C-alpha positions in Angstrom: 93.8 81.3 96.4 92.5 84.7 97.5 90.2 87.3 95.6 91.9 91.0 95.8 91.1 93.6 94.0 93.1 94.6 91.2 93.5 97.7 88.7 95.7 98.7 85.8 95.8 102.2 84.3 96.3 101.6 80.5 95.8 103.9 77.3 92.8 104.0 75.2 94.2 101.5 72.2 94.6 98.9 75.0 91.1 99.3 76.4 89.9 99.0 73.0 91.7 96.3 71.9 90.7 94.3 75.1 87.2 95.6 74.1 87.4 93.4 71.4 89.7 90.6 72.1 89.0 88.3 75.1 92.5 87.4 74.6 93.9 90.7 75.3 91.5 91.0 78.0 93.4 87.7 79.6 96.7 89.1 79.0 95.6 92.5 80.5 94.4 90.4 83.7 97.3 88.0 83.8 99.8 91.2 84.2 101.7 90.5 81.1 100.1 93.7 78.8 101.6 96.4 80.9 104.3 97.1 83.0 104.4 96.0 86.7 104.4 100.0 87.4 100.9 100.0 85.7 98.9 97.6 88.1 97.4 98.2 91.6 96.4 95.1 93.9 94.0 96.9 96.6 94.0 93.2 98.7 90.8 92.9 100.6 90.6 96.6 101.2 87.7 98.7 98.8 84.5 96.9 101.0 86.5 98.8 104.2 87.5 101.6 102.0 83.9 102.5 101.3 82.6 102.3 104.9 85.6 104.3 106.7 83.9 106.9 103.7 80.7 106.4 104.7 81.5 106.5 108.3 83.2 109.4 107.7 80.1 111.1 106.6 81.9 112.4 103.2 79.5 113.7 100.6 77.7 111.5 98.3 79.8 112.5 95.4 82.7 111.5 97.3 81.5 108.1 98.2 80.5 107.8 94.7 83.9 108.5 93.2 85.5 106.1 95.6 82.9 103.4 94.0 83.9 103.9 90.6 87.6 104.3 91.6 87.2 100.7 92.7 84.2 99.3 90.5 84.4 101.2 87.4 81.6 102.3 84.9 81.1 99.6 82.3 82.3 95.9 81.7 85.2 95.6 79.3 84.2 92.8 77.4 81.5 90.3 78.7 82.9 87.3 76.7 85.5 87.4 79.4 83.4 85.9 82.1 83.3 82.6 80.4 87.3 82.3 80.2 88.9 80.1 82.2 89.8 81.0 85.5 87.8 84.1 85.6 85.7 85.7 88.8 82.2 85.5 87.2 80.3 87.5 89.6 83.1 90.1 89.5 83.0 91.2 85.7 86.3 93.8 84.6 85.2 97.1 84.6 86.9 100.1 83.3 86.8 104.1 83.4 87.6 105.9 80.6 90.3 108.7 80.6 87.5 111.6 81.2 85.9 109.2 84.3 89.2 108.5 85.6 90.1 112.3 85.6 86.8 112.7 87.5 87.3 110.8 90.0 90.6 111.8 90.5 89.7 115.2 91.3 87.1 114.4 93.3 89.5 112.1 95.6 92.1 114.5 95.3 90.5 116.9 97.4 90.3 114.1 100.3 92.5 114.3 103.4 93.1 110.5 104.1 93.7 111.2 107.7 90.7 113.0 108.3 88.8 110.1 106.6 90.8 107.4 108.7 90.4 109.4 111.9 86.5 108.4 112.0 87.5 104.9 113.2 88.1 104.3 116.7 91.2 104.4 118.4 90.5 101.3 119.9 91.3 98.2 117.9 88.4 96.1 118.6 85.9 99.0 118.6 87.0 99.8 115.0 87.1 95.9 114.1 83.2 96.9 115.2 82.5 100.0 112.9 84.0 98.0 110.1 82.0 94.7 111.2 85.0 92.6 110.3 87.0 90.6 113.2 89.8 89.6 110.5 92.1 92.2 111.6 95.2 91.4 113.8 96.0 94.8 115.3 94.5 98.4 114.3 93.1 98.4 110.6 94.1 102.3 110.3 97.4 101.7 109.3 96.3 98.9 106.3 93.8 101.0 105.2 96.0 104.1 105.1 98.4 102.3 102.8 95.7 100.7 100.3 93.9 104.5 100.3 97.1 106.9 99.7 98.3 104.1 97.2 94.9 103.8 95.5 94.4 108.2 95.2 97.8 108.2 94.0 97.3 106.1 91.2 94.2 107.6 90.0 95.9 111.3 90.5 98.6 109.5 87.9 96.4 108.0 85.4 94.7 111.4 85.4 98.0 113.2 84.6 99.0 110.9 82.1 95.3 110.5 80.3 95.1 106.5 81.1 92.0 104.5 81.8 92.1 102.3 83.9 90.5 98.6 84.0 89.2 97.1 87.6 88.8 93.3 88.5 88.7 91.0 91.5 91.5 88.1 91.2 
């Protein structure tokens, strides 16, 4: 089974319940707590998105915002690491609504196309820059899809005053 990056947009009462209860956090991470539209699967894009942001020589604050968007600030419930079927080395982290708004504001200023243009047009050269040979074709369309989805996800969460939960599943 592949391990991929998962995100959820959630109201503070749900985050509070997850902090207090491993069972509630498990429900959230099992895609039961919220409607499917409140979840985002970033697949394996996060490390390559971070690499592209670094290659684009974006301001340090922008790269930090991207990392926060995919790593969170604080672990929701450390006891969840002992739950069956969790990815222990990747705890479930969160960003509270104010942090979500900060991240959305910073990321909302970037031009995804300009960032992704840092990748060479040649697919093999792009793979080399990303230090990966797992691509079947050029990585730009794949990364564009997930970067656009991430930006949209955070913009919607910020507008609605929601927190985010982040984990690998």
